[in-house]
N, C-alpha and C positions, 0 to 999 in steps of 0.2 A: 382453522390454519393457525401457526404462526404469526404475527404479525411481525416483520423481519425489517430493523432498523441497518443501514450501509451508513457507516461513515468514511469518506475521505480528506485525504489532507491536499490533496489539489486538483479543482476545479474540473481540471478535463477530466479527473477520472468520473467524476462525480455528471458531468454531460457525458458520457460513455453508458453508464448505468440509466438514466435519465430516457434516454432514445429508446433503449431496451425495453423498460419502464411505460413508456407511453403508447406503448401498443399491446401493450396487456387491458385487461377489466379495470375498472378499478380497486376493487377489493385485493386483485391481487400484485397490485403495486406494494415495493417493500415505501419505506420511508426512508431516506436520501438527505442526507446531509454532511456539510461541506463550510468550514468556518477556518481553510486554511492548515500550513502544518505547521506539526509542533505537541507538544504533553498539554498546553492548558487551552489549544484551538480544538483538538481530538474531543478532550475534556468536553469543554463546551458545548459541539457537537453532539458528540453522546445521549448529554445530558435532555440536549431538545430532542433528540431522536426518541427516550425514554418518553420525556414530557408529549411526544406528541403520539404515541401508542407503542412503542417498539416491547417487543415480547425478547427476542434475542437480536445482539449488538453483534458485526458481522463486520472488521475490519480491510478493509481492499483499493486495491491500487496497485503503485510500481513498491519497487525495493531496490536498495542496494545490497550485491552478492559478498558476503563473506568467506564462503566454502568457493575455493581454485577453480573446484570440481563445475562449479552453476557456471551458464550461460545468459546471456538477453535472450528474455522468453519464456525461461523457464517457468514453472506456476513453483511458488512454497505454501504446499496447505499448513500451517503452522501445525505445529504440537503447543506450545507454550508462547508468551514472552519471556523477556530476562531486561530489568534495569539492573547493572552490579549482581550482588549476589542475590537481589531478589525475582523471584521467578513466579509466574502466574499461566498453572496450566487453561491450556483451552477447553472447552468443555469435549469431552472424550465422544459420547458419540457421535454428534455433531460430525465435528472433526473428522471422525470414520466415516460417518456415511457421505459427509463432502467428498471426500476423499477418492472413496467408492465410486460416487456417478462423477466425478472428474477424470475418471481414470483414461481415456483416452487425449488426456493430456499432458498423463506423465509425470503427474505432480509430484513434489518431493516435501517427507515431513522434514522437519525440521525447526529448531526453534527459532525464533527472531525477537531480533537485539533492541534497544532501545535504543535513538540516538538522538543526544541533547541538540546535534547542529549535525549539519550534512557532512560526511567525512569527505574529504576532498579528493584522500591522496591514496594508494595501495597503501602504503607504512600507516598510519591510520585504523584505516580496515582489517589489516593485522593483530593488529593489540587490539582491537576490539572482537577480534575474532578468539585470539590467544586471550582471554577477559573471560569470556559467557561462552564460549565452545557452539555457538548461534550459525545458523547458518548463512542468514539475510540483516538486512537492518531497516527500519523504516522508523518513524518520529513518531508516528498516529499509534500505532496498535498497540504498545505498553499505557500510554491513556486511555485507548479504550473500555480496554481491558481492566482498570481501576474502575470504572464505574460500574461496567458491568457488574462486578462484585461488589458494590456497595450498592447496589440495587438487587440482586441477588438475581440475576437473569443470564441466560449459556454465553457466550462470548467464543471465536473465533476470528483468526485471521486466515485470508488469503490474499499473495500478495505476488507479482510480476515480475521478476526481475530485467532493472531496466541497463544498470551500470556492474560490471565486475567487477571480483574482488584485486583483478589486476588493473579497470582502470580509474584514471585524474579525472577529476571533474573543470574543468577550466572554471576560472572565478568568473568569468564575465557572462556562463551561462545561471552562475548558482548567485549573483546579485542580482539578473534580472528577475528572479522569481521571487511575486512580491509577500509578504506574511499572509494574505487570504486566498494562497494558493490556486494566483492567477501568473500568468511569464506576460512580462513588460516588452512586448518581441520589439520595439522602438530602443526600449533600453540596451537590449544584445546587441543592434546593429552598431549603435553608436559604441560599446561595448569593443564590437570585432575590430574596429574602425581602428579605435581607438590601438588594440593589441594584436595587430593582424596575427600577429605568432598562434594565437590560441582559435582561429580556426578551424583550420584541420579535426581538436580534438572536438571542436564547435559542432563538427558535421559529421564523428563518428557516434559522438552522444544524440547527436539526431536523431538518426540510421536504429541505434539502441535503442532510444525512449520510442522513434514507431515501431520496432518488435516487442516490445513491450506489448504497447496498442493496441496492436491487432491483435493480440495474446487477449486481451482483455476483452475487447468489445466480443471476440469469441465466447470468452466463457460469459460472457453477459446474454450475450445470445441467448446459449442457452440454456443458463442458468435459469433465465429471471423467467425465459417461455416455456419450462417446467418444471417450473417451483419448485426444485430440487435443490435452489439456497441455503432454504433450511431442512 
């Protein structure tokens, strides 16, 4: 069996995976690594996964929608990842097999664009959509794909939409996210108290993220238990 390495950008994404993996026999457990969000962190995490024996790399977690048709909770099974005009295709056979096995989640095939930073406005998302024709954006998948390429390992990405193309992200939520992928809850609370006008946006962001979190949990419970992520 291929030893799977899964890289996430946020700690809660890794926690979901660990909770499902802990119910498996040790030999069946994937290698799960999270060093935080962004290209550099994801490259370090992917290298660590490879050093621990990963033979295939999966990027897993939430993403922002760029396609206006996408809603929170939609699953993106990537066909490729793109940074500017540079495109790295996902492993075709693995990606096709993965889409077939999660057919019950109605996965959407599409390109995932690399975001150098969090896109906080619909205008920023629209510009990236126009430049890349991508369905979604995240900050990790491209870096993971780069490492997979240098190590000649298969790569694909499975992401769940949290914020949509029409959503603006509140500044206090972005500021509360630490570089290592955790959310500083008290920083968020203090920010909300200082900027109460952002509280409604924080509430809807929490709801959308919880929707994505629920879908991710279902995916991991099913995918790891049946060993079909690979």
